[in-house]
C-alpha positions as CSV (number, residue, x, y, z in Angstrom):
1,M,-15.7,-14.8,-3.4
2,P,-12.6,-16.8,-3.2
3,E,-12.5,-19.6,-0.6
4,T,-11.5,-18.2,2.6
5,E,-8.6,-21.0,3.0
6,N,-6.8,-19.4,-0.3
7,Y,-5.6,-16.5,1.2
8,R,-3.9,-18.7,4.7
9,A,-1.2,-19.6,2.4
10,I,0.4,-16.5,2.8
11,G,1.8,-17.5,5.6
12,Y,0.7,-16.9,9.6
13,T,3.0,-17.1,12.7
14,P,2.3,-18.3,16.3
15,V,1.3,-15.2,17.0
16,F,-1.7,-14.7,15.0
17,E,-2.6,-18.2,16.3
18,R,-2.0,-16.9,19.9
19,N,-4.5,-13.6,19.1
20,R,-7.1,-15.8,17.4
21,S,-8.0,-18.2,19.8
22,S,-8.3,-15.8,22.4
23,T,-11.4,-15.6,24.6
24,A,-10.8,-12.1,26.5
25,R,-12.5,-8.9,26.2
26,T,-9.2,-7.2,25.7
27,V,-6.0,-8.5,24.1
28,V,-2.5,-6.6,24.6
29,N,0.0,-7.4,22.2
30,V,3.4,-6.2,23.7
31,G,6.7,-7.4,22.2
32,G,9.8,-6.1,20.2
33,S,10.5,-5.1,16.8
34,G,9.4,-7.5,13.9
35,S,7.5,-10.0,16.2
36,S,4.7,-9.6,14.0
37,K,2.4,-8.5,16.4
38,S,0.8,-5.7,14.4
39,H,1.2,-7.8,11.1
40,S,-0.8,-10.9,12.9
41,V,-3.7,-8.5,14.7
42,A,-4.0,-7.2,10.9
43,Q,-4.4,-10.6,8.9
44,L,-6.8,-11.5,12.2
45,M,-9.1,-8.4,11.7
46,I,-9.1,-9.6,7.7
47,E,-9.9,-13.0,8.3
48,K,-13.0,-12.1,10.6
49,F,-13.8,-9.2,8.0
50,I,-14.3,-12.4,5.6
51,V,-15.4,-15.1,7.4
52,E,-18.1,-13.6,10.2
53,Q,-21.4,-11.8,9.4
54,G,-22.4,-8.6,10.3
55,K,-19.6,-7.0,11.9
56,Q,-18.2,-3.5,12.5
57,F,-14.3,-3.4,12.8
58,V,-12.7,0.1,14.2
59,I,-8.8,0.5,13.4
60,A,-7.3,3.4,15.4
61,R,-4.2,5.4,15.9
62,K,-3.3,8.7,17.4
63,T,-3.8,10.4,14.2
64,M,-5.1,9.7,11.0
65,P,-2.0,10.6,8.8
66,A,0.2,8.2,11.0
67,L,-3.0,5.3,10.7
68,R,-2.8,5.9,6.8
69,R,1.1,4.9,6.7
70,S,0.6,2.0,9.1
71,S,-2.0,-0.3,10.0
72,Y,-4.4,1.3,7.0
73,A,-1.4,0.7,4.4
74,L,-1.0,-3.0,5.8
75,I,-4.3,-3.9,5.8
76,V,-4.9,-2.9,2.4
77,G,-2.1,-4.5,1.0
78,L,-2.6,-7.7,2.4
79,M,-6.0,-7.9,1.0
80,E,-4.7,-7.2,-2.5
81,D,-1.8,-10.0,-1.6
82,Y,-4.8,-12.5,-0.5
83,G,-6.5,-11.5,-3.8
84,L,-9.7,-10.3,-1.5
85,Y,-9.3,-6.3,-2.5
86,Q,-10.9,-6.6,-5.7
87,Y,-14.4,-7.8,-3.4
88,V,-14.1,-4.9,-1.2
89,E,-16.0,-1.5,-1.7
90,H,-13.4,1.3,-0.6
91,N,-14.8,4.4,0.4
92,K,-11.7,6.5,0.2
93,T,-13.4,9.6,1.1
94,D,-14.3,8.1,4.8
95,N,-11.7,5.5,4.8
96,V,-14.3,2.7,5.0
97,L,-14.2,-0.7,3.5
98,T,-17.4,-2.5,3.2
99,L,-17.9,-6.2,2.1
100,P,-21.9,-5.7,0.8
101,Q,-22.0,-10.3,1.3
102,S,-21.3,-10.3,5.0
103,R,-22.2,-6.8,5.8
104,N,-19.3,-6.1,7.3
105,S,-17.7,-2.3,7.2
106,M,-14.2,-1.6,8.7
107,W,-13.5,2.0,9.9
108,F,-10.2,3.9,9.8
109,M,-9.9,6.5,12.0
110,G,-7.8,8.9,14.0
111,L,-8.2,10.0,17.8
112,D,-8.6,13.8,16.6
113,E,-12.2,12.0,15.0
114,P,-13.9,10.7,18.2
115,S,-17.4,11.3,17.2
116,K,-16.5,8.9,14.0
117,A,-16.8,5.6,16.6
118,K,-20.0,6.9,18.2
119,S,-21.7,7.5,14.9
120,I,-21.5,3.5,14.1
121,A,-24.8,2.3,14.4
122,G,-25.7,-0.7,16.3
123,G,-21.9,-0.5,18.2
124,V,-18.5,-1.9,17.2
125,S,-17.5,-5.4,17.2
126,Y,-13.8,-5.2,17.3
127,F,-11.6,-2.2,17.9
128,W,-7.5,-2.3,17.0
129,L,-5.2,0.3,18.9
130,E,-2.2,0.3,16.9
131,E,1.0,2.0,19.0
132,A,-1.8,1.9,21.8
133,D,0.7,3.5,24.1
134,E,0.0,6.7,21.8
135,F,-3.5,6.8,23.6
136,T,-4.6,7.5,26.9
137,F,-6.7,5.2,29.5
138,E,-9.5,7.5,28.9
139,D,-9.2,6.9,25.3
140,Y,-8.8,3.7,25.9
141,L,-12.1,3.4,27.8
142,A,-14.0,5.6,25.2
143,F,-13.2,3.0,23.0
144,K,-14.5,0.2,24.9
145,L,-17.7,1.9,25.4
146,Q,-18.4,1.4,21.8
147,L,-17.9,-2.6,21.8
148,R,-21.8,-3.3,22.0
149,R,-22.4,-5.1,18.7
150,P,-25.1,-7.9,19.2
151,T,-23.5,-11.3,19.0
152,D,-24.4,-14.5,18.6
153,K,-21.0,-16.6,19.1
154,E,-18.1,-14.4,18.5
155,I,-17.2,-11.9,21.3
156,N,-16.5,-8.8,20.7
157,Q,-13.3,-7.8,21.3
158,C,-10.7,-4.8,21.4
159,F,-6.8,-5.5,20.3
160,L,-3.7,-3.5,21.7
161,T,-0.3,-3.7,19.9
162,F,2.6,-1.7,21.1
163,N,6.6,-1.9,22.1
164,P,7.0,-2.1,25.3
165,I,9.2,1.5,25.9
166,D,7.6,2.3,29.2
167,A,7.3,0.1,32.1
168,G,5.5,3.7,33.8
169,G,2.8,3.9,31.1
170,W,-0.8,3.3,31.9
171,I,-0.6,0.0,30.3
172,P,1.2,-1.9,32.5
173,T,0.0,-0.2,35.7
174,K,-3.8,0.1,35.3
175,L,-5.1,-2.1,32.0
176,L,-3.1,-5.0,33.0
177,E,-4.3,-5.1,36.4
178,Q,-8.2,-5.4,35.2
179,E,-10.3,-8.6,34.4
180,D,-10.3,-9.8,31.0
181,V,-7.3,-8.8,29.7
182,E,-5.2,-11.3,28.0
183,L,-1.2,-9.9,27.5
184,I,0.7,-11.6,24.8
185,H,4.2,-11.4,24.6
186,S,6.4,-11.9,21.7
187,T,10.0,-11.7,20.0
188,V,11.4,-11.4,16.8
189,L,12.3,-14.8,17.4
190,D,8.5,-15.4,17.0
191,N,8.4,-14.5,13.9
192,P,10.0,-17.4,11.4
193,Y,9.8,-14.7,8.5
194,A,11.7,-12.1,10.2
195,D,14.8,-11.0,8.1
196,T,18.2,-12.5,9.4
197,E,20.4,-9.5,9.0
198,Y,17.7,-7.5,10.8
199,V,17.6,-10.3,13.8
200,Q,21.0,-9.9,14.5
201,S,20.8,-5.9,14.5
202,L,18.4,-6.3,17.2
203,K,20.6,-9.0,19.2
204,D,23.5,-6.3,18.9
205,M,21.6,-3.9,20.8
206,A,23.0,-5.6,23.9
207,K,26.4,-4.3,22.7
208,E,25.2,-0.8,22.9
209,D,22.5,0.0,25.4
210,E,20.5,-2.7,28.3
211,N,17.0,-0.6,27.7
212,F,17.0,-0.9,24.0
213,Y,18.0,-4.7,24.2
214,R,15.5,-5.2,26.7
215,I,12.5,-3.3,25.0
216,Y,13.1,-3.8,21.0
217,F,14.9,-7.7,21.3
218,L,13.5,-9.0,24.4
219,G,10.3,-7.7,24.2
220,E,10.1,-6.4,28.2
221,W,9.2,-3.3,29.7
222,G,11.6,-0.6,29.9
223,R,12.1,3.0,31.4
224,L,12.2,6.0,29.6
225,E,15.4,7.9,31.7
226,N,18.5,9.7,31.3
227,L,16.2,11.6,28.1
228,L,18.6,14.0,26.0
229,L,15.6,15.8,24.1
230,T,12.5,16.4,26.0
231,N,12.0,20.0,25.1
232,Y,9.5,19.5,22.1
233,T,6.0,19.5,21.6
234,Q,3.3,18.4,19.1
235,V,1.6,20.3,16.4
236,D,-1.1,19.2,14.0
237,L,0.2,20.5,11.1
238,L,3.1,22.7,9.4
239,P,3.4,26.8,9.5
240,E,2.2,28.1,6.1
241,K,4.5,31.0,6.4
242,W,8.2,30.3,7.2
243,D,11.2,32.3,7.1
244,A,14.0,29.4,5.8
245,W,13.5,25.7,5.3
246,C,15.6,22.4,4.2
247,Y,15.9,18.8,4.8
248,G,18.0,16.8,6.9
249,L,18.7,13.0,5.5
250,D,20.2,10.1,7.0
251,F,21.4,7.0,5.1
252,G,20.2,3.3,6.1
253,W,19.7,0.7,5.2
254,T,19.0,-2.2,7.5
255,H,18.4,0.8,9.7
256,P,16.3,3.1,7.9
257,T,17.0,6.1,5.8
258,A,15.3,8.9,7.4
259,L,14.2,12.2,5.7
260,I,13.6,15.2,7.9
261,K,12.2,18.4,6.9
262,V,13.0,21.4,9.2
263,I,11.6,25.1,9.0
264,L,12.4,27.8,10.8
265,S,8.9,30.1,10.9
266,D,8.5,33.0,13.5
267,G,11.5,32.3,15.5
268,K,10.4,28.6,16.0
269,I,12.1,25.3,14.9
270,F,9.4,22.6,13.5
271,W,10.5,19.6,12.3
272,H,8.4,17.0,10.0
273,E,8.8,13.3,9.3
274,V,8.8,13.2,5.2
275,L,10.1,9.6,4.6
276,C,11.7,6.7,6.8
277,Q,12.1,3.3,5.4
278,T,14.7,0.2,5.3
279,K,16.5,-1.2,2.7
280,L,15.6,2.0,0.4
281,T,18.3,1.8,-2.5
282,N,19.8,5.0,-3.9
283,S,17.3,5.0,-7.1
284,D,14.2,4.2,-4.8
285,L,15.6,7.4,-2.7
286,I,16.1,9.7,-5.8
287,E,12.5,8.5,-7.1
288,R,10.8,9.2,-3.7
289,L,12.8,13.0,-3.7
290,T,11.0,13.8,-6.9
291,H,7.8,13.8,-5.2
292,F,8.9,16.3,-2.6
293,E,9.2,19.7,-2.8
294,R,12.3,20.9,-3.5
295,G,14.7,22.1,-1.1
296,D,18.4,21.8,0.4
297,L,19.4,18.6,1.6
298,Y,22.0,18.3,4.4
299,A,23.1,14.9,4.4
300,D,25.6,12.3,6.3
301,W,28.7,12.3,4.0
302,A,29.8,9.3,5.0
303,E,29.0,7.8,1.8
304,P,30.1,10.4,-1.1
305,Q,28.9,8.0,-3.9
306,R,25.0,7.9,-2.7
307,I,25.7,11.8,-2.6
308,Q,26.8,12.4,-6.0
309,E,24.3,10.3,-7.7
310,I,21.6,12.4,-5.9
311,R,23.6,15.3,-6.9
312,N,24.1,14.0,-10.5
313,A,19.9,13.7,-10.2
314,G,19.5,17.5,-10.1
315,F,19.3,17.8,-6.0
316,T,21.4,20.1,-4.1
317,V,23.1,18.0,-1.1
318,I,25.2,19.8,1.2
319,E,27.2,18.3,3.7
320,A,25.9,18.0,7.3
321,N,27.7,18.9,10.4
322,K,27.8,15.4,12.5
323,D,28.8,16.9,15.7
324,V,26.8,15.3,17.8
325,K,27.6,17.4,21.2
326,L,27.4,20.7,19.1
327,G,23.8,19.5,17.5
328,L,22.1,18.7,20.8
329,D,23.1,21.7,22.3
330,L,21.8,23.8,19.6
331,C,18.3,21.4,19.5
332,R,18.0,21.8,23.1
333,R,18.1,25.4,23.3
334,Q,14.6,25.9,22.3
335,P,11.2,24.0,21.9
336,I,11.1,21.6,19.0
337,H,7.6,21.5,17.6
338,I,6.9,18.2,15.7
339,T,3.9,17.3,13.4
340,K,1.9,14.6,15.1
341,S,1.9,12.4,11.9
342,S,5.9,11.9,12.2
343,I,5.1,8.4,13.5
344,T,9.0,7.0,13.8
345,L,10.5,10.6,14.9
346,L,7.8,10.7,17.6
347,K,8.7,7.2,18.8
348,Q,12.3,7.9,18.8
349,I,12.6,10.7,20.4
350,R,10.4,9.3,23.0
351,G,13.4,6.9,23.7
352,Y,16.4,9.1,22.9
353,H,18.8,9.0,25.9
354,R,22.2,9.1,27.0
355,K,24.6,6.0,27.4
356,K,25.9,4.3,30.4
357,T,29.0,2.5,30.9
358,A,29.0,-1.0,32.4
359,Q,30.2,0.8,35.6
360,G,26.8,2.5,35.5
361,V,28.4,6.3,34.7
362,L,26.2,8.3,32.5
363,L,28.0,9.6,29.7
364,D,27.1,12.8,27.7
365,D,26.8,11.3,24.3
366,P,23.4,9.6,22.8
367,V,23.0,5.9,22.3
368,K,23.3,5.1,18.6
369,L,20.2,3.2,18.0
370,E,16.4,3.9,17.0
371,D,17.7,7.4,16.3
372,D,17.6,7.9,12.5
373,T,15.1,10.7,12.4
374,I,16.7,12.7,15.4
375,D,20.3,12.6,13.3
376,A,18.4,13.7,10.0
377,G,16.7,16.6,12.3
378,R,19.8,17.4,14.1
379,Y,21.4,17.7,10.5
380,G,18.9,20.2,9.2
381,T,18.9,22.1,12.2
382,M,22.6,22.4,12.3
383,G,22.8,23.4,8.9
384,I,20.0,25.9,8.6
385,T,21.2,27.5,11.5
386,Q,24.6,27.7,10.0
387,R,23.5,28.9,6.9
388,F,20.7,31.8,8.2
389,G,20.8,31.9,12.4
390,F,19.7,30.5,15.2
391,A,15.9,30.5,15.5
392,T,15.1,33.0,18.2
393,A,12.5,35.6,18.7
394,C,14.7,37.9,16.5
395,P,15.6,35.5,13.6
396,R,18.1,36.7,11.2
397,P,16.8,34.5,8.1
398,T,18.7,36.5,5.3
399,E,21.9,37.2,7.3
400,P,24.3,34.1,6.9
401,I,26.8,33.9,9.4
402,K,29.9,34.1,8.0
403,S,32.6,32.6,10.9
404,L,31.0,29.7,9.8
405,T,32.4,28.9,6.4
406,F,35.6,27.3,8.1
407,Q,35.6,23.7,7.5
408,G,36.0,20.9,10.1
409,Q,37.0,21.4,13.5
410,E,37.3,25.0,12.9
411,R,33.7,25.6,11.7
412,N,32.8,23.9,15.0
413,K,34.4,25.9,17.2
414,A,33.1,29.0,15.4
415,L,29.7,27.5,15.9
416,D,30.4,26.9,19.6
417,R,31.2,30.6,20.0
418,W,28.5,31.9,18.4
419,L,26.2,29.3,20.5
420,K,27.9,31.1,23.7
421,R,27.3,34.4,22.5
422,E,23.9,33.8,21.5
423,G,23.1,32.6,24.9
424,A,24.8,35.1,26.9
């Protein structure tokens, strides 16, 4: 086993030090994007896992698929960077890391596995609830009841990390009023390793939307109001049978490239987040696409060179209809069923809201921030609708809408007329 100080040269922020020095039973990390709160808690979990003895760790999110793509991958990746993973036994079936020398175990679980925490013999030493506002107050209390591991010097603790999206949620209104709870607030300015371009993009939110600037740059509590898409429900899985499906693709760099699978099944619309990642080159994207089921891609046509490269690689790419008003009208006509593993999509749709002028006048247009997955979902929904018809109780999956073969404004007028006819 290497000296424990060796891995500490990787780089720590003040957020890590504040979590490390906390003696509160519950430590609440709330802050803006890129503040290092999740990274710091992951580092702290690893340090405790290596240094302490006879401890049980639980890392949890609302669903296991979401956890695999976030904290699970982060912790395993950091252990590899630190040169520690080779000393760890990794049970990939049960999602457990063990360190025999120190008798420590680290369990990864979703809320859909509640009995798993209760089955840990002797109780739990440390909980980390990532994206804690996805849970309910009752979920938190159930986890906290398992913090009963016998201790000598160290105390049993629960760590929470999340963005302060809703000032009316259970964390600010219930949890923070309790005793033995410490609040650690952080912003991207607390992270000396943050990308300069990313920091500037967060600052620029002030020009677009006060609420997003407050949440994601200042790390202060926001309000969920003037929302545009509230007609969604969460589902565990996509349907096995479908009438038609496609992908919606929204390009990005500083903001993520988003790929959403859109399915029409039994008169219903389903969205599933396939990919959402920043600084993805076109060659990276093409490589990722080779691992997914082949399907038509409705893409943002603002970058024709990228489109052509993807076409040259053998994929079918179709120009997306980018009319925002028309797309939102279409998406709001019936419930959208979103898979629970669609991490970023669910987060973005919760805060997708209308613009407001400096004088406080609400506009019909959405705030064009933190909406990459929604744009991709809208492109796919518009595309598949234009091709096969609206997913109503009587879908027409094999009957293309011939009036929608027009281009540009004529095409949009045709779709608008058709929507009005369908809604009559």
